[in-house]
C-alpha positions as CSV (number, residue, x, y, z in Angstrom):
1,M,9.0,6.0,163.1
2,S,9.7,5.9,166.9
3,E,13.0,7.8,166.7
4,I,14.5,10.8,165.0
5,K,17.0,10.1,162.2
6,P,20.4,9.0,163.5
7,H,22.9,11.8,163.8
8,T,26.4,12.4,165.0
9,R,26.7,14.8,167.9
10,I,29.7,17.1,167.9
11,N,30.3,19.1,171.1
12,D,34.1,19.6,171.1
13,I,34.3,22.4,173.7
14,L,37.1,23.9,175.6
15,L,35.6,22.9,179.0
16,A,34.7,19.4,177.9
17,P,37.4,17.7,180.1
18,L,35.8,19.3,183.2
19,E,32.1,19.4,182.1
20,R,31.6,15.9,180.9
21,P,32.9,14.1,184.1
22,A,30.9,16.6,186.2
23,L,27.7,15.9,184.4
24,Q,28.2,12.1,184.6
25,W,28.8,12.4,188.3
26,L,25.8,14.6,188.9
27,A,23.6,12.2,186.8
28,A,24.7,9.3,189.0
29,H,24.0,11.1,192.2
30,L,20.7,12.9,191.6
31,P,17.8,11.6,193.6
32,N,15.2,9.5,191.8
33,W,12.5,12.1,192.0
34,V,14.6,14.4,189.8
35,N,13.8,13.7,186.1
36,P,14.9,15.2,182.8
37,D,11.7,17.3,182.4
38,L,12.2,18.8,185.9
39,L,15.8,19.7,184.9
40,T,14.5,21.4,181.7
41,L,12.1,23.5,183.8
42,L,15.0,24.3,186.1
43,G,17.0,25.6,183.1
44,V,14.0,27.9,182.2
45,F,13.9,29.1,185.8
46,G,17.5,30.0,185.6
47,A,16.8,32.1,182.4
48,V,13.9,33.8,184.2
49,I,16.3,34.7,187.1
50,I,18.7,36.2,184.6
51,L,15.9,38.2,182.9
52,F,14.8,39.9,186.1
53,A,18.3,40.3,187.5
54,Y,19.4,42.2,184.4
55,L,16.1,44.2,184.3
56,L,16.7,45.4,187.9
57,S,20.5,45.7,187.8
58,G,20.2,49.5,187.2
59,R,18.7,49.9,190.7
60,A,21.2,47.5,192.4
61,S,24.4,46.4,190.6
62,G,24.6,43.5,193.1
63,L,21.9,41.8,191.1
64,L,24.5,41.1,188.5
65,W,25.7,38.3,190.8
66,L,22.2,37.0,190.8
67,A,22.3,37.0,187.0
68,S,25.5,35.0,187.2
69,L,23.8,32.5,189.5
70,G,21.0,32.3,187.0
71,F,23.5,31.2,184.3
72,V,24.8,28.5,186.6
73,I,21.2,27.2,187.3
74,N,20.5,27.4,183.5
75,W,23.6,25.4,182.8
76,F,22.7,22.8,185.4
77,G,19.2,22.2,184.0
78,D,20.0,22.6,180.3
79,S,23.2,20.5,180.3
80,L,22.0,17.8,182.6
81,D,18.6,16.9,181.3
82,G,19.8,14.9,178.4
83,T,22.7,13.4,180.3
84,L,20.3,12.2,183.0
85,A,18.0,10.6,180.4
86,R,20.9,8.8,178.8
87,Y,22.3,7.7,182.1
88,R,19.0,6.2,183.2
89,Q,18.3,4.9,179.7
90,I,14.9,6.7,179.6
91,E,15.6,8.6,176.4
92,R,12.7,9.8,174.3
93,P,14.7,10.9,171.2
94,K,12.0,12.8,169.3
95,Y,10.4,14.4,172.3
96,G,13.8,15.2,173.9
97,F,15.2,16.8,170.7
98,F,12.1,18.9,170.2
99,V,11.7,20.1,173.7
100,D,15.4,20.7,174.4
101,H,15.9,23.0,171.4
102,T,12.6,24.8,171.5
103,V,13.2,25.6,175.1
104,D,16.8,26.6,174.4
105,S,15.6,29.3,172.0
106,F,13.0,30.5,174.5
107,N,15.7,30.8,177.2
108,E,18.0,32.7,174.9
109,V,15.2,35.2,174.1
110,L,14.6,35.7,177.9
111,I,18.3,36.2,178.6
112,V,18.9,38.6,175.7
113,L,15.8,40.6,176.5
114,G,17.0,41.1,180.0
115,L,20.5,42.1,178.9
116,G,19.2,44.5,176.3
117,L,16.9,46.2,178.9
118,S,19.6,46.6,181.4
119,P,21.7,49.8,181.5
120,Y,24.8,47.9,180.5
121,V,24.1,46.8,176.9
122,S,22.1,48.6,174.2
123,F,18.9,46.9,173.2
124,N,19.7,46.9,169.5
125,I,23.1,45.4,170.1
126,A,21.7,42.7,172.3
127,C,19.1,41.9,169.6
128,L,21.9,41.6,167.1
129,G,23.5,39.0,169.3
130,L,20.2,37.1,169.5
131,I,19.9,37.2,165.7
132,G,23.4,35.7,165.4
133,Y,22.5,33.0,167.9
134,L,19.2,32.1,166.2
135,L,20.8,32.0,162.8
136,M,23.4,29.6,164.0
137,S,20.7,27.5,165.7
138,I,18.8,27.3,162.4
139,L,22.0,26.2,160.6
140,V,22.7,23.5,163.2
141,Y,19.1,22.1,162.9
142,I,19.2,22.1,159.1
143,R,22.6,20.4,159.1
144,T,21.3,17.8,161.5
145,Y,18.5,17.0,159.0
146,V,20.5,17.2,155.8
147,N,23.9,15.8,156.8
148,G,23.1,13.9,160.0
149,V,25.6,16.0,162.0
150,F,24.5,17.9,165.1
151,Q,27.3,20.3,165.8
152,I,26.9,22.8,168.7
153,S,30.5,23.8,169.1
154,Y,32.7,25.9,166.9
155,G,36.4,26.7,167.6
156,K,36.1,25.0,171.0
157,F,33.3,27.3,171.9
158,G,29.8,26.1,172.8
159,P,26.9,27.2,175.1
160,T,28.9,26.5,178.2
161,E,31.7,28.8,177.2
162,V,29.2,31.5,176.2
163,R,27.7,31.3,179.7
164,L,31.1,31.6,181.2
165,V,32.0,34.7,179.1
166,L,28.7,36.3,180.2
167,I,29.5,35.5,183.9
168,L,32.9,37.1,183.5
169,L,31.2,40.1,181.8
170,N,28.8,40.4,184.7
171,T,31.8,40.5,187.1
172,V,33.5,43.3,185.1
173,M,30.2,45.2,185.0
174,F,29.9,45.0,188.8
175,F,33.5,46.2,189.6
176,V,33.9,48.6,186.7
177,G,30.4,50.0,186.5
178,N,29.0,51.5,183.3
179,P,31.5,54.3,182.2
180,Q,30.1,56.8,179.7
181,V,32.2,57.0,176.5
182,D,31.7,58.2,173.0
183,L,31.7,55.2,170.7
184,P,31.3,55.0,166.9
185,L,28.9,52.9,164.8
186,G,26.0,53.4,167.2
187,L,27.6,51.7,170.1
188,Q,26.4,53.3,173.4
189,T,28.3,51.5,176.2
190,V,31.7,49.8,176.4
191,Y,29.9,46.4,176.9
192,D,28.3,46.8,173.5
193,I,31.7,46.0,172.0
194,P,32.1,42.4,173.1
195,I,28.4,41.7,172.5
196,A,28.6,43.2,169.0
197,A,31.8,41.2,168.3
198,I,30.1,37.9,169.3
199,A,27.1,38.8,167.1
200,I,29.3,39.5,164.1
201,V,31.3,36.3,164.6
202,L,28.0,34.3,164.8
203,I,26.6,35.9,161.7
204,C,29.8,35.3,159.7
205,L,29.9,31.7,160.8
206,Y,26.3,31.3,159.6
207,I,27.1,32.8,156.2
208,A,30.3,30.9,155.7
209,G,28.8,27.6,156.9
210,S,25.7,28.0,154.8
211,V,27.7,28.8,151.6
212,K,30.1,25.9,152.2
213,D,27.4,23.4,152.8
214,A,25.4,24.6,149.8
215,V,28.4,24.4,147.5
216,K,29.2,20.9,148.8
217,L,25.6,19.7,148.3
218,A,25.5,21.2,144.8
219,K,28.7,19.3,143.8
220,Q,27.2,16.1,145.1
221,G,24.0,16.7,143.2
222,E,21.9,16.3,146.3
């Protein structure tokens, strides 16, 4: 079999009216020597920038701007590699699907590791966010296989919106600093609150989605 099983891609995100035309324009204007694999590596490079910028942000808060730049670079490489392959009609469906999503998981580990080792977010809370992300990733991949639906957006939110939220959080961190407050439930910084909230939402979506799909499949006898 030369291709992966056909599936429907759902990416109904808030920023789609801006992102999709931008990606198409970029794909049409990139030089010939830029290929999808190079863009994938560029996305990894962006994640590495984020990792080290967060790690060193305790010494110089200005590095938070570098972390935000890393998110832009990561978006550019990660969002454009598949678009470029489709635009040039050089898709390798099995290879592209495998590489894209294994690399995505690796990038997320780098990003969350840096965030959790920065002075702004507790390591345990950052890891909770990573757990939520990986659980949702597992659910997406299983749904793709079982239902033929590859859904990467929920409630108009997808990877692009998450990057934007983190860039905004970096901006707040830079201007507000890291105020010391007493928080319940093991939270140590004010920035633990939004990260913990995102993690809880992701875990709840995973549980609700898993139960819903399992019940549906049971009724269908499949």
